[in-house]
N, C-alpha and C positions, 0 to 999 in steps of 0.2 A: 525620455517623457517623464516629465515630473508629475507628482500626482498633487491636484489641488486640493484646498480645504474641504470643498463640497464633495469630494470623491472618499472623504475618511470615514470609516464606519465605526460607530460605538461599539467597544467590546468589554466585557465584564473581564474581571481578572480570571474565574473560572474557565472562561472561553479561551482565554490567552493560554493557560494551564493546558487545556486540551489540545490547542493548535501546537503547542511545544511538543507534547507527547508524540503527535503524529509526525511532527518533522524529525523528532528524535528516532521515531521507529523506522521511518524510510531513510534516514541516515546512515543505518547500519548497511554495508554492502550486500550482507547474505539476505536480509529482509528486503531490500531493494531488487535485488534479483528474483526474488519469489513474487514480489508483486509486479514487475516488469514481466515476468512469464506469464502471468495471470492476464496480462492484457490482450491477448490473443485468444484465450479459451479456458474453459475450466480444466482443472487437471486434479488428478489424486495424489496423495503424498508420494506414491513411488515414482511417477511421473515428474513430479515436481524436483523431487531428490535428484534423478537424472539429469534433469533440465539444468538445474543450479550447482550440481556436484558436490551435494552436502548428503549427509546420511539421513536416511527416513526418520530416524529420532530426532535430528536436529531440526529438519523441516518442520515435523510436527510441533516442537517447542516454538518455533517462529511464528507458525500459523496461530498458536493458542495466544499468544501476545497481537497479532494483527487482528484477529478475530475479537479480541477484547476491545480493540481501538475502533472497531467496525470498519476496517479497512478490507477484509475479506469476509465472506460468508460461506456456508458449506451447506451440501445437500447431499443427502444419504440416497443412494440407489442400491438396494440389497445390503450386501456387506461393505460396498465401497462407498467412500465419502469423498466427493468432488469439492474442490474450492474454485471459488472466482471472487472477482472485485466485488465490494459491496454494492456500489453504485458507480454512475459514470463520473462522478466528482473526482473519484480517485485517479481515472485516466486522464481527466482534464489536468488535474495536478501534476501528475508527470509528464504530459505533453508540454504543457507551459515552462516547466523545469527544463526539460531537455532544449526547447527552443531557446531558453534563455542561455543556456551551455553554449549551444551551437552558434549564437550570434555573438558570443566573446563577451 
């Protein structure tokens, strides 16, 4: 399926830069594992570390970057901080990419 001229959206240079930053972030296998893990439910750093087989320190570092790009958000519950996807766009983006991979 080709994209017709009427479907092309005007994009500014800064928007393209931000979009590239998002794809660069989720292009890293470790960060992609973190984002994928958050598709199902919110998790704290220690749960994420176990799930993605990284150290809590490494997960925290990656979460800081993902938060900066507004891909994940955090919620404090007492002394624990839980992370989740920032909004449904992130889930849609991953679902579309996975569908593309599976279709070959």
